[in-house]
C-alpha positions as CSV (number, residue, x, y, z in Angstrom):
1,M,-73.8,230.2,60.6
2,S,-76.1,227.6,59.0
3,T,-79.2,227.3,56.9
4,Q,-81.4,224.3,56.5
5,D,-84.3,223.3,54.2
6,T,-84.3,226.7,52.3
7,N,-84.2,224.9,49.0
8,D,-81.8,227.6,47.8
9,A,-78.1,228.3,47.6
10,S,-76.4,228.1,51.0
11,V,-72.9,228.3,52.4
12,N,-71.7,225.3,54.6
13,P,-75.3,224.1,55.2
14,G,-74.1,221.7,57.9
15,E,-72.1,224.2,59.9
16,K,-73.3,224.8,63.4
17,V,-72.7,228.0,65.4
18,A,-70.6,227.2,68.5
19,E,-72.8,229.1,70.9
20,P,-76.0,230.2,69.2
21,M,-78.0,233.0,70.6
22,I,-80.7,232.9,68.0
23,E,-81.9,229.7,66.4
24,V,-84.6,229.8,63.6
25,D,-86.0,226.5,62.3
26,R,-88.4,226.6,59.3
27,L,-90.1,229.8,60.6
28,T,-93.2,230.7,58.5
29,K,-95.7,233.5,58.6
30,R,-98.9,233.5,56.4
31,F,-101.5,236.2,56.1
32,G,-104.4,234.4,54.5
33,T,-103.2,233.0,51.3
34,F,-100.1,235.2,51.2
35,T,-96.8,233.7,52.6
36,A,-94.7,236.6,54.0
37,V,-91.9,234.4,55.4
38,D,-91.5,230.8,54.1
39,H,-89.7,228.2,56.0
40,V,-86.7,230.2,57.0
41,S,-83.8,228.6,58.9
42,F,-80.6,230.0,60.3
43,S,-78.7,230.6,63.5
44,V,-76.8,233.6,65.0
45,G,-73.9,233.2,67.3
46,K,-73.6,235.0,70.7
47,G,-71.9,238.4,70.4
48,S,-71.9,238.5,66.6
49,I,-73.4,241.0,64.2
50,F,-75.9,239.4,61.8
51,G,-77.0,241.4,58.7
52,F,-80.4,240.5,57.2
53,L,-80.9,241.8,53.8
54,G,-83.5,241.7,51.1
55,P,-85.7,243.9,48.9
56,N,-88.6,245.9,50.4
57,G,-91.5,243.5,51.0
58,S,-89.4,240.4,51.2
59,G,-90.2,239.4,54.8
60,K,-87.4,241.1,56.9
61,T,-89.6,243.0,59.2
62,T,-92.2,240.2,59.6
63,L,-89.5,237.8,60.6
64,I,-88.1,240.3,63.2
65,R,-91.6,240.8,64.6
66,M,-92.0,237.0,65.0
67,L,-88.7,236.8,66.8
68,C,-89.7,239.6,69.1
69,G,-93.1,238.0,70.0
70,I,-95.1,240.7,68.2
71,L,-96.4,238.3,65.5
72,A,-97.2,234.6,66.1
73,P,-95.6,232.2,63.5
74,S,-97.8,230.1,61.3
75,D,-95.4,227.4,61.3
76,G,-91.8,226.5,62.4
77,T,-90.0,227.4,65.6
78,A,-87.3,229.8,66.9
79,R,-85.4,230.2,70.1
80,I,-83.6,233.1,71.7
81,G,-81.2,232.4,74.4
82,G,-82.6,228.9,74.5
83,H,-86.2,230.2,75.0
84,D,-89.0,229.3,72.6
85,I,-90.5,232.4,71.1
86,V,-94.0,231.1,71.4
87,K,-94.0,228.9,74.6
88,D,-91.5,230.9,76.6
89,L,-92.1,234.6,75.6
90,E,-91.8,236.3,79.0
91,P,-88.0,235.6,79.6
92,I,-87.4,236.7,76.0
93,K,-88.8,240.1,76.7
94,D,-86.0,240.8,79.1
95,L,-83.4,239.4,76.7
96,I,-84.2,241.5,73.7
97,G,-84.3,245.2,72.6
98,Y,-86.1,246.3,69.4
99,M,-85.5,249.4,67.4
100,S,-88.1,249.6,64.7
101,Q,-87.8,251.1,61.3
102,K,-89.7,254.3,62.3
103,F,-89.1,256.3,65.5
104,S,-91.8,254.9,67.7
105,L,-91.6,257.0,70.8
106,Y,-93.1,260.2,71.8
107,D,-92.2,263.4,69.8
108,E,-93.6,265.7,72.4
109,L,-91.5,264.3,75.2
110,T,-87.9,265.4,75.7
111,V,-84.9,263.0,75.3
112,N,-84.8,262.7,79.1
113,E,-88.5,262.0,79.3
114,N,-88.4,259.3,76.6
115,L,-85.6,257.5,78.3
116,I,-87.3,257.6,81.6
117,F,-90.6,256.4,80.1
118,A,-88.8,253.5,78.3
119,G,-87.0,252.5,81.5
120,K,-90.4,252.5,83.5
121,L,-91.9,250.3,80.8
122,Y,-89.3,247.6,81.8
123,G,-89.9,248.0,85.4
124,L,-86.9,250.3,86.3
125,S,-87.4,252.8,89.1
126,G,-85.6,255.1,91.5
127,H,-81.8,255.1,91.6
128,E,-81.5,252.1,89.1
129,L,-83.7,254.0,86.6
130,N,-81.7,257.2,86.8
131,Q,-78.3,255.4,86.7
132,R,-79.3,253.6,83.6
133,R,-80.6,256.7,81.9
134,D,-77.2,258.5,82.6
135,E,-75.3,255.5,81.2
136,M,-77.3,255.5,78.0
137,I,-77.0,259.3,77.7
138,T,-73.2,258.9,78.0
139,T,-72.9,255.9,75.7
140,T,-75.0,257.6,72.9
141,H,-73.5,261.1,73.5
142,L,-76.9,262.7,74.0
143,E,-75.9,265.1,76.7
144,P,-76.3,268.3,74.7
145,Y,-80.0,267.3,73.8
146,I,-81.2,266.0,77.0
147,D,-84.0,268.7,77.4
148,R,-84.8,268.8,73.7
149,R,-88.1,267.4,72.5
150,A,-87.7,264.3,70.2
151,A,-89.5,266.1,67.3
152,Q,-86.7,268.7,67.3
153,L,-83.9,266.3,66.8
154,S,-82.2,265.5,63.5
155,G,-82.6,262.0,62.0
156,G,-79.3,260.8,63.3
157,W,-80.0,261.9,66.8
158,R,-83.4,260.5,66.8
159,Q,-82.0,257.2,65.9
160,R,-79.5,257.4,68.8
161,L,-82.4,258.2,71.2
162,A,-84.4,255.2,69.8
163,M,-81.4,253.0,70.3
164,A,-80.8,254.3,73.8
165,C,-84.4,253.6,74.7
166,S,-84.3,250.1,73.4
167,L,-81.2,249.4,75.6
168,M,-82.5,250.8,78.9
169,H,-83.3,247.3,80.3
170,R,-79.8,246.0,79.4
171,P,-80.9,243.4,76.7
172,T,-78.4,240.9,75.4
173,V,-79.9,240.7,72.0
174,L,-80.7,243.9,70.0
175,F,-82.9,243.8,66.9
176,L,-82.4,246.9,64.6
177,D,-84.8,247.3,61.6
178,E,-83.0,249.5,59.0
179,P,-81.5,251.7,61.8
180,T,-79.6,254.0,59.4
181,A,-82.3,254.6,56.8
182,G,-82.6,258.2,56.0
183,I,-79.7,259.6,58.0
184,D,-76.4,261.1,56.7
185,P,-73.2,259.2,56.1
186,V,-71.4,260.7,59.1
187,A,-74.4,259.7,61.4
188,R,-74.5,256.2,59.8
189,R,-70.8,255.7,60.6
190,E,-71.2,256.9,64.2
191,L,-74.2,254.7,64.8
192,W,-72.1,251.7,63.5
193,D,-69.3,252.6,65.8
194,L,-71.8,252.2,68.7
195,L,-72.9,248.8,67.3
196,F,-69.3,247.5,67.2
197,E,-68.8,248.7,70.8
198,F,-72.0,246.8,71.9
199,A,-70.8,243.7,70.0
200,G,-67.4,244.0,71.7
201,K,-69.1,243.8,75.0
202,G,-70.9,240.5,74.1
203,M,-74.2,241.8,72.7
204,T,-75.8,239.9,69.8
205,L,-77.0,242.3,67.0
206,F,-79.6,241.5,64.4
207,V,-79.5,244.3,61.8
208,T,-81.5,244.8,58.6
209,T,-80.1,247.1,56.1
210,H,-80.1,248.1,52.3
211,Y,-76.6,249.4,52.5
212,M,-73.9,247.1,51.1
213,D,-71.1,248.7,52.9
214,E,-73.0,248.0,56.2
215,A,-73.5,244.4,55.2
216,E,-69.7,244.0,54.6
217,R,-69.2,245.0,58.3
218,C,-71.4,242.1,59.6
219,D,-69.9,238.8,60.8
220,H,-72.6,236.9,58.8
221,V,-75.4,238.0,56.5
222,G,-78.5,236.3,55.3
223,Y,-80.4,237.3,52.2
224,I,-84.1,236.8,51.9
225,Y,-86.0,237.2,48.6
226,R,-89.7,236.9,48.1
227,S,-90.1,235.4,51.6
228,K,-87.5,232.6,51.2
229,L,-83.9,232.7,52.6
230,I,-81.7,232.3,49.5
231,V,-78.3,232.3,51.2
232,C,-76.6,232.8,54.6
233,G,-73.0,232.9,55.5
234,E,-69.8,235.1,56.0
235,P,-69.5,237.9,53.3
236,D,-66.3,236.5,52.0
237,E,-67.8,233.0,51.7
238,L,-70.8,234.4,49.8
239,K,-68.5,235.9,47.2
240,Q,-67.2,232.5,46.3
241,L,-70.6,231.0,45.5
242,P,-70.7,229.2,42.1
243,D,-73.9,231.1,41.2
244,V,-71.9,234.3,41.6
245,N,-68.9,233.0,39.8
246,P,-70.2,230.9,36.9
247,P,-67.6,228.8,35.1
248,G,-66.1,230.4,32.0
249,T,-66.7,233.9,33.2
250,R,-64.9,236.9,34.6
251,R,-65.8,240.1,36.3
252,L,-64.7,243.5,35.1
253,D,-64.9,247.1,36.5
254,V,-65.4,249.5,33.7
255,T,-64.9,253.3,34.3
256,C,-66.0,255.8,31.8
257,D,-68.0,258.9,31.1
258,H,-71.7,258.7,30.4
259,V,-72.1,255.5,32.3
260,T,-75.8,255.2,31.7
261,T,-75.3,255.3,27.9
262,A,-72.4,252.8,28.4
263,L,-74.8,250.5,30.4
264,R,-77.2,250.3,27.4
265,A,-74.4,249.5,25.1
266,M,-73.2,246.7,27.3
267,H,-76.7,245.1,27.4
268,D,-76.7,244.9,23.6
269,M,-73.2,243.3,23.5
270,S,-72.8,239.6,23.0
271,G,-71.0,237.8,25.8
272,V,-72.0,240.2,28.5
273,R,-74.1,238.3,31.0
274,S,-74.9,241.1,33.3
275,A,-74.1,244.8,33.7
276,T,-74.8,247.0,36.7
277,V,-73.9,250.6,37.5
278,F,-71.8,251.4,40.5
279,G,-71.2,255.0,40.9
280,Q,-69.1,256.2,37.9
281,S,-68.3,252.7,36.8
282,M,-69.9,249.5,35.7
283,H,-69.6,245.9,37.1
284,L,-69.7,243.4,34.2
285,L,-70.0,239.7,34.3
286,V,-68.7,238.5,30.9
287,D,-67.7,235.4,29.1
288,E,-64.0,234.6,29.4
289,N,-63.5,235.1,25.6
290,V,-64.8,238.7,25.7
291,K,-61.8,240.9,25.2
292,R,-61.2,244.4,26.5
293,A,-60.8,245.7,22.9
294,Q,-64.2,244.5,22.1
295,I,-65.8,246.4,25.0
296,E,-63.8,249.6,24.1
297,E,-65.1,249.2,20.5
298,Q,-68.6,248.7,21.6
299,L,-68.4,251.9,23.7
300,R,-66.8,253.9,21.0
301,K,-69.9,253.2,18.9
302,V,-71.9,255.2,21.3
303,G,-69.4,258.0,21.6
304,I,-67.5,256.9,24.7
305,G,-63.7,257.2,24.0
306,H,-61.9,257.1,27.4
307,V,-62.4,253.8,29.1
308,E,-60.6,252.1,31.9
309,I,-61.1,248.3,32.5
310,H,-59.8,246.2,35.4
311,E,-60.5,242.7,36.5
312,M,-62.2,242.4,39.9
313,G,-63.8,239.9,42.3
314,P,-67.5,240.2,43.1
315,S,-68.7,242.6,45.7
316,L,-71.5,241.7,48.2
317,E,-73.9,243.7,46.1
318,D,-72.9,241.6,43.0
319,V,-73.8,238.5,45.1
320,F,-77.3,239.7,45.8
321,V,-77.9,241.1,42.3
322,E,-76.9,237.8,40.8
323,L,-78.8,235.6,43.2
324,S,-81.9,237.7,42.7
325,A,-81.6,237.6,39.0
326,N,-81.1,233.9,39.1
327,R,-84.2,233.5,41.2
328,T,-86.2,235.7,38.8
329,V,-85.1,233.7,35.8
330,G,-86.1,230.4,37.5
331,M,-89.5,231.8,38.3
332,R,-90.0,232.9,34.8
333,R,-89.2,229.4,33.5
334,L,-91.9,228.0,35.7
335,L,-94.4,230.4,34.3
336,Q,-93.5,230.3,30.6
337,P,-94.7,227.6,28.2
338,I,-92.0,225.1,27.1
339,G,-90.3,226.5,23.9
340,D,-90.9,230.0,24.9
341,Q,-88.1,230.3,27.5
342,R,-85.0,232.6,27.2
343,S,-81.6,231.3,27.6
344,E,-80.2,231.5,31.0
345,H,-77.3,233.5,29.6
346,D,-79.5,236.0,27.8
347,P,-78.5,239.3,29.3
348,R,-82.1,240.5,28.8
349,S,-83.1,238.2,31.6
350,F,-81.5,240.5,34.0
351,E,-82.9,243.7,33.0
352,N,-85.2,244.2,36.0
353,I,-82.2,243.6,38.3
354,A,-79.3,245.2,36.4
355,H,-81.2,248.4,35.2
356,R,-81.2,250.4,38.4
């Protein structure tokens, strides 16, 4: 996995994918004066699962639409299976499948009718069409719902149907734009089991998601923030980035009652660089000289007595929180007059990211 010319933190920027299926070079999309995707570069290896993450509005869907030929890039290039996305689009259509954020097929059609319709769009007919339909019904376990209208399916089964339709023409690359958004945890896990099965057969998967546990399952992840690719690499590599592990700091997991009250107390404590709620605990980035007794005393002041504190390494969510916060601080510095800039270690600089 590699990134080039992103002007941001990156992992192994000179590393080349042994057998790239997707190659993106300084890809850019502008809408008037607004830049939605800004000179993004990376590559995705054949048969791998690539997770593409970022806040809403950061450019994820726009980039996928360029790669799928739906939007023309303003600048830069990209290749899928060696084919240029602008000059050689027709062969790419046979190579790729696209499962969009929203179920984009026909609610009034049955599961069977949707699959038949999708197959015909890709030129399938007769025995080949029926055979592929049957294969996808078996693969996605849609047998009990074959005659049910799409509108009557639950969220998880609608997503299975959308995936099955996007695979009718046997693509080698599948783009999935937030495929598990709005479905229950069991359906999410089952959908990911299917993705692992496809990747095991050599399919290349490009997945956008907001779920950190899903990002951890990817071979490589890229993080886009305000149109720029900040970082790209293997999850374990990203957790070792200097920006995520500043010298003279350590990370703590703090479990206690009334965690939102505790979070406010941590924001007011000297030596705490960032504090974020994770379920019933907090993840803290603190100076090395901050002692556990000091944290316990700070929490006692707000009525929290029982506290468990453990050292920990950064999670993938910590990575993206810190990188986003650092970028926000950097942008504020550019906008603020000299002499009116906060210290980079002022925990208040992270409020918009850590207060969630």
